[in-house]
C-alpha positions as CSV (number, residue, x, y, z in Angstrom):
1,M,-3.9,-50.9,12.0
2,G,-6.2,-52.7,9.7
3,I,-5.6,-55.4,7.3
4,Q,-5.4,-52.8,4.2
5,D,-2.9,-50.7,5.8
6,I,-0.7,-53.8,6.8
7,I,-0.7,-55.0,2.9
8,E,-0.3,-51.0,1.9
9,G,2.9,-50.8,4.3
10,K,4.2,-53.7,2.8
11,K,3.7,-52.6,-0.7
12,Q,5.8,-49.5,-0.1
13,W,8.6,-51.8,1.9
14,R,9.0,-53.7,-1.3
15,A,9.1,-50.5,-3.4
16,H,11.7,-49.0,-1.3
17,M,13.7,-52.0,-1.6
18,A,13.8,-52.5,-4.9
19,R,15.0,-48.5,-5.1
20,V,17.9,-49.7,-2.8
21,K,18.8,-52.8,-5.3
22,A,18.5,-50.2,-7.8
23,L,21.4,-48.5,-6.7
24,P,25.0,-49.1,-7.6
25,P,26.6,-51.6,-5.3
26,D,28.9,-49.7,-3.0
27,Y,25.9,-47.2,-2.5
28,E,23.7,-50.8,-1.6
29,I,26.3,-52.0,0.8
30,V,26.5,-48.6,2.7
31,Y,22.5,-48.1,2.7
32,K,22.2,-51.8,4.1
33,E,24.9,-51.4,6.8
34,I,23.2,-48.0,7.7
35,Q,19.7,-49.6,7.6
36,R,20.7,-52.9,10.2
37,Y,22.1,-50.3,12.1
38,Y,19.2,-48.1,12.5
39,F,17.1,-51.4,13.2
40,K,19.4,-52.6,16.1
41,V,19.4,-48.9,17.7
42,G,15.6,-48.3,16.7
43,P,15.9,-44.2,16.3
44,I,11.9,-42.8,16.8
45,G,12.4,-41.3,13.2
46,L,12.4,-44.8,11.8
47,A,8.9,-45.7,12.3
48,D,7.3,-43.1,9.8
49,G,9.6,-43.9,7.2
50,S,10.9,-40.8,6.6
51,L,14.6,-41.3,7.8
52,L,15.6,-44.2,5.2
53,T,13.4,-42.6,2.7
54,G,15.1,-39.4,3.1
55,L,18.5,-41.5,3.2
56,L,17.6,-43.3,0.0
57,E,16.6,-40.0,-2.0
58,F,20.2,-38.7,-1.0
59,F,21.9,-41.9,-2.3
60,E,20.0,-41.7,-5.3
61,E,20.6,-37.5,-5.8
62,G,24.7,-38.6,-5.4
63,V,24.3,-41.5,-8.0
64,A,22.7,-39.1,-10.4
65,A,25.7,-36.3,-9.2
66,G,28.1,-39.4,-10.5
67,T,29.7,-39.4,-6.8
68,G,31.0,-42.6,-5.3
69,A,29.4,-43.3,-1.7
70,L,32.3,-43.2,0.8
71,E,32.8,-39.8,-1.5
72,L,29.7,-38.7,-0.2
73,I,29.3,-39.6,3.0
74,G,33.0,-39.6,4.0
75,D,35.2,-42.7,5.1
76,D,33.5,-43.4,8.5
77,V,29.6,-44.6,7.9
78,A,29.3,-45.1,11.5
79,A,29.7,-41.3,12.4
80,F,27.7,-40.4,9.6
81,A,24.7,-43.0,10.5
82,D,25.1,-41.3,13.9
83,G,25.1,-37.9,12.9
84,L,21.8,-38.5,11.0
85,I,20.2,-39.1,14.4
86,K,22.1,-37.5,17.1
87,D,19.1,-35.4,18.3
88,S,16.6,-38.4,17.8
89,R,15.5,-40.3,20.6
90,T,15.5,-44.3,20.6
91,F,12.8,-46.2,21.8
92,A,15.4,-48.0,24.0
93,E,15.4,-44.6,25.8
94,V,11.6,-44.4,26.1
95,Y,11.4,-47.5,27.5
96,Q,13.6,-46.9,30.1
97,E,12.4,-43.3,31.0
98,S,9.2,-45.0,31.4
99,I,10.1,-47.7,33.6
100,S,12.3,-45.1,35.8
101,G,9.5,-43.0,36.8
102,E,11.4,-39.8,35.7
103,P,9.1,-36.8,35.6
104,G,7.4,-36.1,32.1
105,T,7.4,-39.3,30.9
106,A,4.6,-42.0,30.9
107,E,3.7,-43.9,34.0
108,K,3.4,-47.9,34.1
């Protein structure tokens, strides 16, 4: 990854966060809580940016439809966030598999 890739990634991230800040307060709060959770859990889909971008687009559609954040996703934000990544592997799982030496995983 060169310096240009880093600069471009930073520009994209700033544009993404500007879109988040443009959301109504209830959506922004829910989005940031889900984002914080994903940063802790580390689903692999987070690295390519599609997970958070898809979530943001989903929220923008909800705003356009005039729906409140909790009306859109339900009262249990944690269950909604878990549901989005239920079939995704996490970086912690990949690491555990690599050090345990399970078949089909990376060797040390």
